[in-house]
N, C-alpha and C positions, 0 to 999 in steps of 0.2 A: 539850496533852500527848499525846506520841506514845504509840504501841503499846508500845515497849521501856520508855519511862518507866512507863506502866501496869503492864506484867508484870515489870519488874526495876528498881526504884527504886534510883537512886544508882549503877546499874551496868548493863552490856550483859552479855547471855549470852556465855559465851565459845565456845559450840557453837550452830550454828543449822543443821537438817536440812531440806531442803526435798523434797516430793514434785516430780514433773515435770510431767505430763500434767495441765491444769486448774487447775494451780498457776503453773509458769513458762511452759508454752508451750500454746497451743491447738491441739492434733493432730488434732481430731476430722475435720477435712475430708479430711485423708490417710487416716483410719482408715475413713472412711465410703467413700472411694473404693475401698479394698483390700476392704473387707467386701461392697461392691457389685459388683465384678469377680468376686469369690469365687462369689457367689451365680448369677451371671450364668453363670458356667462351668459350674456345677451344674445349669443349667437353671431356675434360680427367680427371681422377680421382685426386683430391689432393694429395698431398705429405705429408704433416703434417710438425710441427715445427722441429721436430728433424733432419728430412733429410735437412732441408733447414739451420739449424745450422751447420750442417758439410759442406755443400756448400759455405756458404758465405767467403768473403774475398778478392776475386779477380775483385770485379766490378760487375755491375749490368748485364752487358752483358754476363759474363760467369756464372752468378748465373741463368739467364733466360736460357741458352743453358743446363746448367745442371738440370734445372727442367724438360725441355721438353726430354731430354735424361733419366730422372730419374737414374742419375748416375753421380758420381763426375768427370768422364772423358769426359762428354759432346760429346760424339762420335755420328756421325751419324745424325746430327741435320740439317734440311735444311735451308738453308741461310735465304730464304724469310719468312719461317715459324718463324724463329728467329726474323727477323726484326718486324713482326705484334705480336708476343708474347711481345717483350721488349715494342712497344708502349702500349700495354695492362696493362703490369706490373706497368710502369711509372704513368700510369692515375690511377691504383688502389693505389700506394704507394704515391702519391700526395695527396690524399685526406686527409691524416692526420697522426700522429704518437703518438696516444692515449695510445698505448701499450709499447711504449718505455720508459725505465726509465733509471736514470743515477746511477751508479754502487755505493755502498758505500764507502765512502772515498774519491771520485774524487772532490766535490766540496771542502772539507777542504783542501785537497792538491793542488787545484788549488788557491784557496785563498792564503794559506800560502807562496806558490812560489810567488803570486803576491806582498804580502808584504815584501818580501825578496828582490825585484827589478829583479828577473829573468826573463828573455824575454821567452815568450811562444808561439809557431805556432802550427796550426793543420795539418797534412797531412793525407788525407784519399781518397781512391779509390771511394768513394760514389761521383755520379756526382754533381756539383757545385749546380745546381737547388734545390737538396734536402736538402743541409747542411743548408743554412740560416734558412728555417723554422724550422727545427730541433732543431740547438742552441739556437735560440729565444724561444722555447718551454720551453726547458731545462734549460733557463736562465744560460749558461756557456759561450756564444760566447765573452762577453766582455773581457774575458781574453787572448785572442789570438790576436796577433798584424799581425799575417800573418796567411791565411788560404787557403790551396791548395787543390782544388776539384780534383776528379778522371779525369775530362778534361779540368782542369786549364792548364796543360802542357801535350805536346805530348805522355808522358811516364807516367806509374805509377808503382807504387811498385808491384814487387821487384826492381825496376829500381830505382837507388838512386837520379834521378835528382832532383826529389822534395826538397829533404834533402839539396844538393847542391845549389840550388836556394835559399831556404831560409836562409843559411848559408852566403852566397854571399851578400844578402839583409840585413843581421843582422850585416854583417862583424864580424862574430865571427868564430874562427876555430874549427875545428872538435875536437880539443883537450879539447874544453872548452863546447862542445854540447852534448846533450843525446838525444837518441830517446827512448820513451814508446810505445810500442805495443802488440799485443797478438797473432801474428802467423807468420808463416814462412816467409811470404812476407817482414813484418816488420824487422825481423831478418835480412834477405839477405840485405834489403835495407840500414840498418845501417852498417851492416858490408863492404858492397862496399863503402859507404861514409866514412869509417874509424871514423865511430861514435859508442860510448858505446850503448848497447841496454838493456834495463830492459823491460821484458815481464811478462804480467799478466798471471797467470795460469789459471783463470777462463772465457778468452776468447774463441776465434773461432779459431782453428787451425786443421781444416778438422777431427776432431777426435784423433788427436795424441797429447801426452802430449809435451807442447813449451819446455821443457827442451831438447827434443832431438835436437833442433836447436843451442844449446850450446850460448843462450844470456849471456850478462855479469852478470846478475842477473834475478832471477825468484822470484816473489812475489803473494800474494794472494789478497793484498788491497794496494792501492796507499799510504796510510798513513806510511806505512814501509819505505818509502823513507826519511820522515822527522825525524831528530835525535831524539832518545828516543823512537821511535816506531818501530824499526825492531826487528821481532823474531830472536833470534840467531841460530834457527835452519834452517832458510830459506836458500834455495838452492843456492848457487852462483858458477859458473862457468866464467872463463875468457876467451874470445876469441884470436884467434891469432891476432896480431898487423896487421892492413892492413893500407896502405898509400893511400891517396886519390890521384887522376890524378894530374900530375903537371900541369902547364901552363895554359891555358884558357879552360880547359875541365869542367869548373863547368855546365853550361846550355847554350846551344845555342837556341836563340829562333828569330823568326822572329819579323819584326817591329809590324805586325800585332797582335801578340801573347802577346808582350811586353805591347800594349795598352789594351789587355785585362785583363792581369793580374795587371795592374796598376788601372784600373776600378775596379776590383774585390777587390784590397786591399782598394781602397777609400771607396767603398761601406761598407766594414767590419768596417773601421775607424768609418765612420758615426753611423754605427749599434752600435758599444760599446758606 
């Protein structure tokens, strides 16, 4: 029995929302290269890929702070130095994504969902400016009707705002939606939005097994969502039922922010 058959008996979800880094692509090698180049420019020792793999998942601001502190807690970092380091990091990371790869099974799964008419969205904490070039290079951007970057809305995961926003735009309820991610932030955002969450065991979760966060399903290959492909031994845990907020608590944004989002969506529709 596949993941979809387990979580949505007799039907498919109408909306599937995906995280990016650690879920669809392994971007740590490029992130680590940018971090190490940043540190060298600041006269510091590089930290290496394994440290960066443990630190990613909460946006580039936090990644830079953790690199400066050389610790996941990111304590004692000077604000001015952090801003200088962030500018350096952005410059190095923007140069290219030659080391980033799409995980096995991702393209097959996106193609299958597209053929079934399932609407897809991307919700990432990666800044908007980096998402378009990366998706273009990976050749998977055309599958997503909505793409929300880490600075598209005022909130980032684990806040559920982006999930509520996409569900409102799609006019699809939480009961017919799914979120696919790899980290604690992804699971917490999905639970707060009342959405079932599938978690990938191969991603970035600060060195901890993602099963500890009790997503609805843990798999090691996205193709295990597709009927006929799920290993019967895959770990399945069911989260407590969570009701989304009532009334108009979806996402409150200013007119300026709405215009920014509309332009971003239009840009992505043209890119597709």
